[in-house]
ROMARBA-733493 format. One record per residue: residue in one letter; x, y, z of N, C-alpha, C in turn. Coordinates in steps of 0.2 Angstrom, whole numbers, padded with zeros to 4 digits. Each point is the difference from the previous one (the first is absolute). Last residue first. Layout:
! residues N
  torlum   n.xx   n.yy   n.zz  ca.xx  ca.yy  ca.zz   c.xx   c.yy   c.zz
       A      X      Y      Z      X      Y      Z      X      Y      Z
...
This chain:
! residues 345
  torlum   n.xx   n.yy   n.zz  ca.xx  ca.yy  ca.zz   c.xx   c.yy   c.zz
       F   0063   0107  -0342  -0005   0003  -0004   0003   0003  -0004
       S   0003  -0017   0024   0002   0000  -0006  -0005   0008  -0004
       L   0007  -0005   0023  -0005   0003  -0002   0002   0001  -0007
       T   0010  -0012   0026   0000   0003  -0008  -0005   0000  -0004
       I   0001   0001   0029  -0004   0001  -0004   0005   0001  -0009
       V  -0001  -0006   0029   0007   0002  -0005  -0007  -0001  -0008
       V  -0005   0004   0027  -0003  -0003  -0006   0006   0002  -0005
       I   0001  -0003   0029   0000   0007  -0007   0000  -0008  -0002
       E  -0009  -0005   0023   0004   0000  -0007   0000   0006  -0001
       S  -0009  -0017   0021   0002   0006  -0001   0006   0000  -0008
       Q  -0020  -0017   0010   0004   0001  -0001   0003   0010  -0001
       T  -0020  -0022   0013   0001   0006  -0005   0007  -0001  -0001
       G  -0007  -0011   0016  -0007  -0003  -0005   0001   0004  -0008
       I   0009   0010   0020  -0003  -0007   0003  -0003  -0001  -0005
       R   0017   0020   0008  -0003  -0005  -0008  -0001  -0004   0000
       Y   0007   0024   0014  -0001  -0009   0003  -0005   0000  -0006
       Q   0006   0019   0014   0005   0000  -0005   0000  -0009   0001
       L  -0020   0020   0003   0003  -0007   0001   0005  -0003  -0003
       G  -0006   0026  -0003  -0001  -0004   0005   0002  -0006   0002
       W  -0003   0006  -0024  -0003   0005   0005   0002  -0006   0006
       L   0016  -0006  -0020  -0008  -0002   0004  -0003   0007   0001
       A   0019  -0008  -0021  -0003   0002   0007  -0005  -0001   0002
       L   0006  -0002  -0022   0006  -0001   0003  -0002   0000   0008
       G  -0022  -0008  -0017   0004   0006   0003   0009  -0001   0003
       S  -0019  -0011  -0012   0000  -0002   0006   0003   0006   0003
       S  -0008   0003  -0026   0007  -0004   0005  -0005   0000   0006
       V  -0009  -0003  -0026  -0002   0005   0008   0004  -0003   0005
       Y  -0002   0002  -0029   0002  -0003   0006   0000   0005   0007
       Y  -0009  -0007  -0029   0000   0005   0008   0004  -0005   0004
       H  -0005   0006  -0029   0002  -0004   0006  -0001   0002   0007
       T  -0014   0000  -0025   0003   0005   0005   0004  -0005   0005
       N  -0013  -0006  -0023   0009   0001   0001   0002   0005   0004
       G  -0019  -0016   0008   0001   0004  -0008   0008   0002  -0001
       R  -0002  -0004   0024  -0008   0002  -0002   0000   0001  -0010
       A   0018  -0013   0023  -0001   0005  -0005  -0008  -0003  -0004
       T   0019  -0001   0025  -0007   0001  -0006   0001   0002  -0006
       Y   0017  -0005   0024  -0002   0001  -0008  -0009  -0002  -0001
       G   0009   0006   0028   0001  -0002  -0006   0000   0001  -0007
       H  -0019   0002   0022   0012   0000   0000  -0001  -0003  -0006
       A  -0021   0005   0004   0003   0004   0005   0006  -0002   0001
       T  -0021   0001  -0017   0005  -0002  -0001   0004   0003   0008
       E  -0021   0003  -0003  -0001  -0004  -0007   0009  -0003   0003
       F  -0009   0010   0022   0001   0001  -0005   0000  -0007  -0007
       M  -0007  -0004   0023  -0003   0006  -0003   0002   0005  -0004
       R   0004  -0025   0006  -0004   0004  -0001  -0004   0005  -0001
       N   0024  -0004   0006  -0003  -0005  -0008  -0007   0002   0000
       T   0007   0007   0021   0002   0005  -0005  -0003  -0004  -0007
       M  -0001  -0012   0019  -0006   0006  -0001   0002   0002  -0006
       L   0015  -0016   0005  -0005  -0003  -0003  -0007   0005   0000
       N   0022   0006   0011   0000  -0001  -0007  -0006  -0002  -0003
       I   0000   0001   0023  -0003   0005  -0004   0001   0003  -0008
       P   0007  -0019   0020  -0004  -0003  -0008  -0005   0006  -0004
       F   0024   0003   0005  -0006  -0004   0003  -0003   0000   0003
       I   0014   0018  -0009   0000  -0003   0005  -0004  -0006  -0001
       Q   0002   0020  -0016   0006  -0001   0007  -0001  -0006   0001
       G  -0012   0008  -0019  -0004   0000   0008   0008  -0002   0004
       A   0005   0009  -0022  -0004  -0010   0001  -0004   0000   0006
       H   0004   0022  -0006   0008  -0003   0003  -0002  -0010   0001
       T  -0011   0021  -0013  -0003  -0006   0006   0006  -0004   0003
       H   0005   0022  -0012  -0007  -0001   0004   0000  -0004   0005
       G   0011   0005  -0028   0001  -0004   0007  -0006   0000   0004
       S   0004   0002  -0030   0000   0002   0007   0003  -0004   0007
       L  -0001   0004  -0030   0005  -0001   0006  -0005   0003   0006
       Q  -0003  -0004  -0028  -0004   0001   0007   0007  -0001   0005
       L   0001  -0001  -0027   0001  -0003   0005  -0001   0006   0006
       D  -0008   0003  -0023   0004  -0006  -0001   0002  -0004   0005
       V  -0023   0015  -0007   0006   0002   0004   0005  -0007  -0001
       G  -0023   0008  -0011   0005  -0002  -0003   0009   0001   0005
       S  -0025   0002   0006   0002   0007   0000   0009  -0002  -0006
       E  -0015  -0019   0012  -0005   0005  -0005   0002   0007  -0004
       E   0014  -0016   0017  -0001  -0002  -0006  -0006   0005  -0004
       A   0005   0009   0021   0006   0000  -0005  -0001  -0002  -0005
       E  -0018  -0003   0013   0001   0008  -0001   0006   0001  -0005
       E  -0006  -0021   0011  -0003  -0001  -0003   0000   0009  -0005
       L   0005  -0004   0024   0008  -0003  -0005  -0004  -0001  -0008
       N  -0009   0010   0026  -0003  -0001  -0009   0005  -0001  -0004
       F   0012   0002   0022  -0006   0001   0000  -0004   0000  -0009
       P   0022   0000   0016  -0002  -0003  -0005  -0006  -0005   0000
       Q   0018   0024   0009  -0006  -0003   0003  -0003  -0006  -0007
       H   0019   0016  -0005   0000  -0003   0007  -0003  -0004   0002
       D   0006   0007  -0025  -0008  -0002   0006   0004  -0003   0005
       L   0012   0006  -0026   0002   0000   0007  -0008   0003   0005
       L   0008  -0010  -0027  -0003   0003   0006   0001   0001   0006
       I   0011  -0001  -0026   0000  -0002   0009  -0007   0002   0000
       I   0003  -0004  -0026  -0002   0005   0005   0000  -0004   0005
       P   0011   0002  -0024   0001  -0003   0001  -0004   0002   0009
       K  -0004   0011  -0027   0006  -0001   0005  -0003  -0005   0004
       T  -0014   0007  -0015   0006  -0005  -0002   0006  -0002   0003
       R  -0017   0018   0005  -0003  -0009   0002   0004  -0004  -0004
       D   0002   0025   0007   0001  -0003  -0006   0000  -0008   0002
       I  -0016   0022   0014   0007  -0003  -0002  -0001  -0004  -0005
       G  -0018   0009   0008   0001   0006  -0006   0012  -0003  -0002
       N  -0017  -0007   0025  -0001   0002  -0007   0004   0006  -0005
       I   0002  -0013   0023   0006  -0002  -0005  -0004   0002  -0010
       L  -0011   0006   0023   0008  -0002   0001   0004   0001  -0006
       Q  -0024  -0003   0004   0003   0005  -0002   0007   0002   0000
       T  -0010  -0020   0006  -0002   0002  -0010   0004   0008   0001
       L   0001  -0013   0020   0007   0000  -0006  -0003   0001  -0006
       S  -0010   0016   0019   0000  -0007  -0002   0005  -0002  -0005
       K   0001   0018   0021  -0001  -0002  -0008  -0001  -0007   0000
       R  -0005   0010   0024   0006  -0001  -0005  -0005  -0003  -0007
       D  -0009   0007   0023  -0001   0003  -0006   0006  -0001  -0004
       R   0000  -0011   0022  -0010  -0001  -0007   0001   0004  -0003
       I   0020  -0008   0012  -0002   0005  -0002  -0004   0000  -0003
       M   0009  -0020   0007  -0004   0004   0007  -0002   0004  -0003
       R   0014  -0011  -0013  -0007  -0002  -0001  -0006   0004   0005
       D   0026   0010  -0009  -0004  -0006   0003  -0008  -0003   0002
       D   0014   0011  -0023   0001   0001   0008  -0005  -0003   0001
       R   0014  -0005  -0021  -0007   0001   0004   0000   0001   0009
       G   0019  -0003  -0023   0000   0000   0006  -0010   0004   0003
       V   0015  -0011  -0024  -0005   0006   0001  -0001   0000   0008
       L   0018  -0003  -0021  -0001  -0003   0007  -0005   0003   0001
       Y   0010  -0005  -0023  -0003   0003   0002  -0001  -0001   0009
       F   0019  -0004  -0025  -0007  -0004   0003  -0001   0006   0010
       S   0016   0005  -0019   0000  -0007  -0004  -0007  -0004   0007
       D   0015   0024   0002  -0002  -0002  -0005  -0004  -0006  -0004
       D   0011   0006   0019   0003  -0003  -0002  -0006  -0001  -0008
       I  -0015   0003   0016   0006   0000   0002   0003  -0005  -0006
       L  -0021   0016   0007   0001  -0003  -0006   0009  -0001   0004
       V  -0023   0004   0016   0007   0003  -0002   0001  -0007  -0008
       V  -0022   0009   0019   0003  -0006  -0005   0006   0006  -0002
       S  -0017   0002   0022   0001   0001  -0007   0006  -0004  -0006
       D  -0011   0001   0027  -0007   0001  -0007   0003   0003  -0004
       R   0017   0000   0016  -0008  -0002   0003  -0005   0002  -0005
       L   0027  -0009   0003  -0005   0002  -0004  -0008   0000   0003
       V   0028   0005   0006  -0006  -0001   0003  -0003  -0001  -0006
       H   0026  -0003   0001  -0004   0004  -0002  -0007  -0002   0001
       I   0024  -0001   0013  -0003  -0005  -0002  -0007   0007  -0004
       N   0020   0005   0012   0003  -0001  -0008  -0006  -0007  -0002
       G   0002   0011   0024   0003  -0009  -0002   0002   0001  -0009
       R  -0013   0020   0008   0008   0001   0003   0005  -0009  -0001
       R  -0024   0000  -0006   0003   0005  -0004   0008   0001   0003
       F  -0014  -0008   0014   0001  -0005  -0006   0004   0003  -0007
       F  -0009   0014   0018   0007  -0005   0002   0002  -0005  -0005
       E  -0018   0014  -0004   0006   0005   0000   0003  -0007   0005
       I  -0019  -0008  -0001   0004   0002  -0007   0002   0004  -0003
       V  -0008  -0002   0026   0002  -0007  -0005   0002   0001  -0005
       G  -0009   0018   0007   0007  -0003   0005   0003  -0004  -0003
       D  -0023   0004  -0005   0006   0005  -0004   0005  -0003   0004
       I  -0015  -0011   0007   0000  -0001  -0007   0006   0004  -0003
       N  -0011  -0004   0025   0005   0003  -0003   0004  -0001  -0008
       G  -0013  -0015   0017  -0002   0009   0003   0003   0004  -0005
       S   0000  -0024   0000   0006   0005   0004  -0004   0005   0002
       I  -0009  -0015  -0014  -0003  -0003   0008   0005   0006   0003
       Y   0004  -0002  -0024  -0007   0004   0003  -0001   0001   0009
       E   0016  -0016  -0012   0002   0008   0000  -0006   0006   0003
       H  -0005  -0024   0000   0004   0003   0005   0004   0005  -0002
       N  -0013  -0011  -0016  -0004   0005   0009   0002   0000   0001
       G   0015   0003  -0021  -0005  -0007   0004  -0004   0005   0004
       P   0012   0011  -0023   0000  -0001   0007  -0004  -0006   0000
       V   0019  -0002  -0019  -0008   0004   0004  -0002   0000   0008
       S   0024   0000  -0016  -0002  -0002   0003  -0007   0003   0000
       F   0026  -0004  -0010  -0006   0001  -0002  -0005  -0003   0006
       V   0027   0004  -0012  -0004  -0003   0005  -0007   0002   0001
       G   0021  -0002  -0021  -0004   0004   0006  -0005  -0003   0005
       L   0017  -0008  -0020  -0007   0006  -0004  -0004   0003   0007
       P   0020  -0012   0004   0002   0006  -0004  -0007   0003  -0004
       A   0008  -0011   0024  -0007   0000  -0004   0004   0005  -0006
       N   0005  -0009   0028   0006   0002  -0007  -0007  -0002  -0007
       I  -0002   0011   0027  -0001  -0005  -0004   0001   0000  -0008
       V   0005   0015   0021   0007  -0006  -0003  -0005  -0004  -0004
       R  -0011   0016   0012   0001   0002  -0008   0009  -0005  -0001
       L  -0014  -0005   0018  -0002   0001  -0006   0001   0002  -0005
       D   0011   0002   0021  -0002  -0006  -0002  -0003  -0001  -0007
       E  -0001   0021   0009   0007   0000  -0002   0001  -0007  -0004
       N  -0019   0007   0014   0000   0002  -0010   0007  -0001  -0003
       M  -0004  -0005   0025  -0003  -0008  -0004   0000   0005  -0008
       N   0003   0011   0023   0002   0002  -0009   0003  -0005  -0001
       Q  -0010  -0001   0020   0006  -0004   0000   0001   0002  -0007
       K  -0017   0015   0008   0004  -0001   0007   0007  -0007  -0003
       V  -0020   0001  -0014   0006   0007  -0001   0005   0001   0006
       L  -0014  -0019  -0001   0001  -0001  -0003   0008   0009  -0002
       P  -0016  -0004   0018   0004  -0003   0001   0006   0001  -0005
       A  -0023   0011  -0003   0008   0005   0004   0004  -0005   0002
       L  -0019  -0005  -0013   0005   0001  -0002   0006   0001   0003
       V  -0022  -0016   0006   0003   0007   0000   0007   0002  -0004
       N  -0013  -0022  -0001  -0005   0004   0003  -0002   0006  -0002
       D   0016  -0015  -0014  -0004  -0002   0005  -0004   0004   0004
       I   0013   0003  -0027   0002  -0001   0007  -0007  -0003   0005
       L   0001  -0005  -0021   0007   0002   0000   0002   0000   0007
       D  -0022  -0004  -0015   0004  -0002   0008   0004   0001   0002
       G  -0004  -0003  -0025  -0004   0002   0003   0003  -0003   0007
       A   0011  -0008  -0021  -0007   0001   0001  -0005   0002   0005
       V   0023   0003  -0014  -0001   0001   0005  -0007  -0001   0002
       L   0020  -0004  -0018  -0006   0003   0000  -0002  -0003   0008
       V   0023   0004  -0018  -0004  -0003   0007  -0005   0003   0000
       M   0017  -0007  -0021  -0004   0005   0004  -0002  -0003   0005
       D   0018  -0012  -0010  -0002   0009  -0004  -0006   0005   0001
       P   0016  -0020   0015  -0009   0001  -0004   0003   0006  -0005
       N   0015  -0017   0015   0004   0002  -0005  -0009   0004  -0004
       Q   0003  -0013   0021  -0003  -0002  -0004  -0001   0005  -0008
       E   0011   0005   0022   0004  -0006  -0003  -0006  -0003  -0005
       N  -0008   0018   0013   0007   0002  -0006   0002  -0007  -0004
       I  -0017  -0002   0018  -0004   0005  -0007   0008   0000  -0005
       L   0004  -0008   0023  -0003  -0006  -0006  -0002   0003  -0006
       K   0010   0015   0015   0005  -0003  -0005  -0003  -0003  -0001
       V  -0013   0012   0011   0003   0004  -0005   0004  -0004  -0004
       Y  -0010  -0007   0021  -0006  -0002  -0006   0003   0005  -0006
       K   0012   0001   0019   0000  -0008  -0003  -0005  -0001  -0006
       Q   0003   0023   0010   0003  -0002  -0002   0001  -0009  -0004
       L  -0018   0007   0016   0003   0002  -0008   0005  -0001  -0003
       R  -0002  -0007   0021  -0003  -0004  -0004   0000   0003  -0008
       K   0007   0012   0016   0007  -0006  -0003  -0006  -0002  -0001
       K  -0011   0018   0007   0006   0001  -0007   0005  -0005   0000
       D  -0024  -0005   0010   0005   0003  -0001   0006   0001  -0003
       L  -0024  -0011   0010   0005  -0001  -0006   0001   0006  -0003
       S  -0010   0002   0020   0003  -0006   0000   0002  -0004  -0007
       V  -0008   0024   0001   0003  -0004   0006   0005  -0006   0002
       G  -0008   0009  -0023   0000   0002   0004   0004  -0001   0007
       L  -0012  -0009  -0027   0008   0004   0003  -0002   0004   0006
       H  -0012  -0017  -0016  -0002   0003   0006   0006   0001   0003
       I  -0007  -0011  -0022   0010   0001   0002  -0006   0002   0008
       D  -0012  -0008  -0021  -0003   0003   0007   0008  -0002   0005
       S   0006  -0005  -0025  -0006   0003   0002   0001   0000   0007
       A   0016  -0003  -0024   0000  -0002   0005  -0008   0004   0004
       V   0014  -0008  -0023  -0006   0003   0003   0002  -0004   0006
       V   0015   0002  -0022   0000   0001   0007  -0006   0001   0002
       I   0007  -0005  -0026  -0003   0005   0005   0001  -0003   0005
       R   0010   0000  -0027   0002  -0001   0009  -0004   0002   0005
       L  -0003  -0004  -0030   0001   0006   0007   0001  -0006   0006
       E   0003  -0001  -0028  -0003  -0006   0005   0004   0007   0008
       R  -0006   0001  -0030   0003   0001   0006  -0001  -0003   0007
       N  -0009   0003  -0025   0009  -0005   0000   0002   0003   0007
       Q  -0022   0006  -0010   0005   0005   0000   0009  -0003   0003
       T  -0028  -0005  -0012   0003  -0001   0003   0007   0003   0002
       P  -0028   0004  -0001   0007   0001  -0005   0007  -0003   0003
       K  -0024  -0008   0011   0002   0007   0001   0008  -0001  -0006
       D  -0014  -0017   0014  -0004   0004  -0004   0002   0008  -0002
       N   0009  -0016   0014  -0001  -0006  -0003  -0001   0003  -0006
       V   0018   0003   0021  -0006   0004  -0004  -0003  -0004  -0007
       N   0011  -0012   0021   0003   0001  -0004  -0006   0003  -0003
       L   0016  -0010   0023  -0007   0003  -0005   0001   0000  -0006
       N   0012  -0010   0022   0003   0000  -0007  -0007   0000  -0003
       L   0008   0001   0026  -0004  -0003  -0001   0001   0003  -0009
       H   0010  -0004   0029   0000   0001  -0007  -0007  -0002  -0007
       V   0006   0005   0028  -0001  -0004  -0006  -0002   0004  -0005
       V   0014  -0001   0026   0000   0003  -0007  -0003  -0003  -0005
       E  -0002   0001   0028  -0001  -0003  -0004   0000   0003  -0008
       P   0009   0006   0026  -0006  -0001  -0004   0002  -0003  -0007
       N   0006   0001   0027   0003  -0004  -0006  -0004   0002  -0006
       N  -0009   0004   0024   0006   0004  -0002   0005  -0002  -0006
       F  -0022  -0009   0005   0002   0008  -0002   0005   0001  -0002
       K   0000  -0021   0006  -0005   0001  -0007   0003   0007  -0002
       Y   0006  -0008   0022   0003   0002  -0002  -0003  -0001  -0008
       N  -0016   0001   0016   0007   0005   0001   0005   0002  -0006
       G  -0016  -0020   0004  -0003   0006  -0006   0004   0007   0001
       I   0008  -0019   0013   0001  -0003  -0009  -0004   0005  -0004
       I  -0002   0005   0026   0009  -0001  -0002   0000  -0002  -0010
       M  -0022  -0003   0010   0001   0008  -0001   0009   0001  -0002
       V  -0012  -0023   0005   0000   0002  -0007  -0001   0009  -0002
       V   0007  -0014   0022   0006   0001  -0008  -0003   0000  -0006
       V  -0013   0007   0022   0008   0000  -0003   0004   0000  -0005
       I  -0022  -0008   0005  -0001   0007  -0005   0009   0003   0000
       V  -0004  -0023   0009  -0001   0002  -0006   0002   0007  -0002
       A   0001  -0003   0021   0006  -0005  -0004  -0003   0002  -0008
       L  -0017   0004   0016   0003   0006  -0002   0008  -0004  -0002
       S  -0019  -0014   0000  -0002   0006  -0004   0009   0005  -0001
       A  -0002  -0018   0017   0001  -0003  -0006   0001   0006  -0008
       F  -0007   0003   0024   0009   0000  -0001   0000  -0003  -0007
       L  -0023   0003   0006   0006   0005   0001   0006   0001  -0002
       T  -0012  -0020  -0001  -0001   0000  -0005   0002   0011   0001
       W   0003  -0014   0020   0001  -0002  -0005  -0001   0004  -0009
       K  -0013   0005   0019   0005   0002   0001   0007  -0002  -0006
       R  -0025  -0009  -0003   0001   0007   0000   0007   0005   0004
       F  -0004  -0024   0001   0002   0000  -0007  -0002   0009  -0001
       V  -0003  -0007   0022   0007  -0004  -0003   0001   0002  -0007
       I  -0020   0002   0011   0005   0006   0001   0007   0000  -0003
       M  -0019  -0017  -0005   0001   0005  -0004   0006   0008   0002
       G  -0005  -0024   0005   0005   0001  -0002   0000   0007  -0003
       E  -0018  -0014   0009   0003   0001   0006   0009   0002  -0003
       P  -0020  -0006  -0016  -0003   0007   0009   0007   0000   0003
       A  -0004  -0008  -0029   0007   0003   0006  -0003   0001   0009
       F  -0014  -0005  -0018   0002  -0006  -0001   0008   0001   0004
       H  -0023   0011  -0003   0003  -0003   0010   0005  -0006  -0001
       L  -0018   0017  -0015   0001  -0006  -0002   0005  -0007   0006
       F  -0008   0024   0001  -0006  -0005  -0001   0000  -0007  -0002
       Y   0019   0017   0010  -0005  -0001   0003  -0008  -0004  -0001
       N   0018   0003  -0015   0003  -0005   0006  -0007   0000   0005
       A   0003   0015  -0019  -0003  -0005  -0003   0001  -0005   0008
       L   0006   0021   0006  -0005  -0002  -0004  -0003  -0007  -0002
       R   0021   0007   0005  -0003  -0004   0004  -0007   0001   0000
       I   0013   0003  -0019   0002  -0006   0001  -0006  -0001   0006
       I   0001   0021  -0006  -0003  -0003  -0006  -0001  -0009   0003
       D   0015   0017   0008  -0007  -0001   0005  -0007  -0003  -0005
       V   0024   0002  -0006   0000  -0005   0005  -0009   0001   0005
       I   0006   0013  -0022   0001  -0007   0000  -0003  -0005   0007
       V   0005   0025   0002  -0007  -0004  -0002  -0002  -0006  -0003
       F   0021   0009   0008  -0004  -0003   0005  -0007  -0001  -0001
       M   0016   0005  -0015   0001  -0007   0002  -0004   0000   0007
       M   0002   0020  -0013  -0004  -0005  -0003   0001  -0008   0002
       L   0008   0020   0011  -0005  -0001  -0003  -0006  -0004  -0002
       L   0025   0001   0000   0001  -0003   0008  -0013   0002   0000
       Y   0013   0009  -0018   0001  -0007   0002  -0004  -0003   0005
       F   0002   0022  -0001  -0004   0000  -0006  -0001  -0011   0000
       F   0013   0013   0014  -0006  -0002   0004  -0003   0001  -0007
       I   0022  -0001  -0005  -0001  -0005   0006  -0008   0001   0000
       I   0006   0015  -0012   0000  -0006  -0003  -0001  -0004   0001
       L   0003   0022   0011  -0006  -0001  -0005  -0001  -0007  -0003
       A   0021   0007   0010  -0004  -0003   0005  -0009  -0001  -0006
       S   0019   0009  -0008  -0002  -0007  -0002  -0003  -0002   0006
       N   0001   0021  -0001  -0001  -0001  -0005   0000  -0008  -0001
       G   0011   0010   0018  -0009   0003   0000  -0002  -0003  -0005
       V   0022  -0001   0001  -0004  -0006   0005  -0006   0000  -0001
       F   0011   0017  -0013   0001  -0009  -0003  -0002  -0004   0005
       A   0000   0022   0008  -0006   0000  -0007   0005  -0006  -0004
       I   0013   0005   0020  -0005  -0002   0000  -0009   0000  -0005
       S   0024   0005  -0004  -0001  -0008   0003  -0007   0000   0004
       K   0007   0019  -0013   0000  -0004  -0005  -0002  -0007   0004
       A   0003   0018   0012  -0007   0002   0000   0002  -0007  -0007
       I   0019   0002   0010  -0006  -0004   0005  -0006   0000  -0003
       P   0019   0010  -0012  -0002  -0010   0000  -0004   0001   0005
       T  -0005   0022  -0011   0005   0001   0006   0000  -0012  -0002
       T  -0011   0019  -0010   0002  -0004  -0004   0007  -0005   0003
       S  -0029   0016   0004   0009  -0001   0004   0002  -0004  -0006
       I  -0021   0006   0000   0002   0008   0002   0008  -0003   0002
       R  -0018  -0015  -0008  -0001   0008  -0003   0002   0004   0000
       E   0001  -0022   0009   0003   0002  -0008  -0001   0005  -0003
       L  -0007  -0005   0023   0008   0002   0000   0001  -0001  -0009
       F  -0023  -0004   0007   0004   0007   0003   0005   0000  -0003
       V  -0008  -0023  -0002  -0003   0006  -0004   0001   0010   0002
       G   0011  -0017   0014   0003  -0001  -0008  -0004   0002  -0003
       S  -0010  -0004   0020   0007   0007   0001   0003   0002  -0006
       I  -0019  -0017   0002  -0002   0007  -0001   0006   0005   0000
       F   0007  -0022   0003  -0004   0001  -0009  -0002   0006   0000
       C   0010  -0007   0020   0005  -0001  -0005  -0004   0001  -0005
       I  -0014  -0005   0017   0004   0007   0001   0007   0003  -0004
       Y  -0011  -0021  -0001  -0007   0003  -0003   0005   0009   0001
       L   0014  -0019   0007  -0003   0001  -0008  -0003   0003  -0002
       I   0001  -0002   0023   0006   0002  -0003  -0001   0003  -0006
       I  -0018  -0014   0012   0001   0008  -0002   0005   0005  -0001
       T  -0001  -0023  -0003  -0005   0002  -0003   0001   0007  -0001
       T   0013  -0014   0017   0004   0003  -0009  -0006   0002  -0002
       V  -0007  -0006   0020   0004   0005   0001   0005   0003  -0008
       L  -0018  -0018   0002  -0001   0007   0002   0004   0006  -0003
       Y   0008  -0025   0001  -0004   0003  -0005  -0006   0006   0001
       I   0015  -0008   0018   0004   0002  -0006  -0003   0003  -0006
       N  -0012  -0008   0018   0002   0006   0001   0005   0000  -0005
       C  -0011  -0019  -0003  -0006   0005   0000   0002   0008   0002
       I   0015  -0021   0007  -0001  -0001  -0010  -0005   0007  -0001
       L   0002  -0005   0022   0008   0005  -0004  -0002   0000  -0005
       Q  -0018  -0012   0008  -0001   0007   0003   0007   0003  -0005
       D   0002  -0023  -0001  -0007   0003  -0005  -0001   0008   0002
       D   0014  -0011   0015   0002  -0001  -0008  -0004   0004  -0004
       Q  -0007  -0004   0021   0003   0004   0002   0006   0003  -0007
       M  -0014  -0021   0002  -0004   0008   0000   0003   0005   0000
């Protein structure tokens, strides 16, 4: 009995500490870039996963207990079953989180070879590196950005495209750490381009964000089109949360349709619009592929394509699961990634 009470007390105290870390981390991520703030935020965000999976375990155990109440298949063993289920669940959660953190810290490089099928050939190959949902801030800091820039440069891109959510909720930590210096290190002869994601707007300072990007040599496309190298068009849509953003039809009206069209649109809704408008390649992010199991099953139901490659007619689509994440530094059932596309046209 004393052992059971000790276990309960340890569980209660640990839960309270983790909850305090989570609440503290939410505020510290906005005001501090110190190592202790990062550590508290990491522990707090990790607690979310622990609570989430423990809740799932408790529901399953209660279902078994309810079944036992009616069927009496283990009337003497439920207390022992509950205790050992808790220990086993915690062990599994720890292992899963270690693997998930490793997957987060070691992004995959996805390679795609695509052809523009319905335009006059120019006998060219374009090497594009696509990154999305990096969520730079306190936890994902300057050191992390330097690692990502190195990974991007190792792919020898002609052009780098950021499909939204380069920043997390607040711009200040990026400015404080001079992350624009690291963004300027990205080496892409045809340039680095981005569209705003919903988190750029959540920051509440979209003008400051765009100026920060400009100082990092990132060209922000907000409902605008650029002709690059007199060879292809890059179309950047404003984020879907901006209700009066231009339609895709309005954006590409009057451009030379014999040239390839690449579209950046952060949120992958209404994919049929790109096909109907003659877009050759659409690149999106936003979904994070659900980040962790079983949320990835939910995003697969929410989006026509929640992650990966698909095609409709002559239009190619890729929805990235993101190079980093919001909050939780774990990939459970999903992957962190950059995408290297060789586009022939």
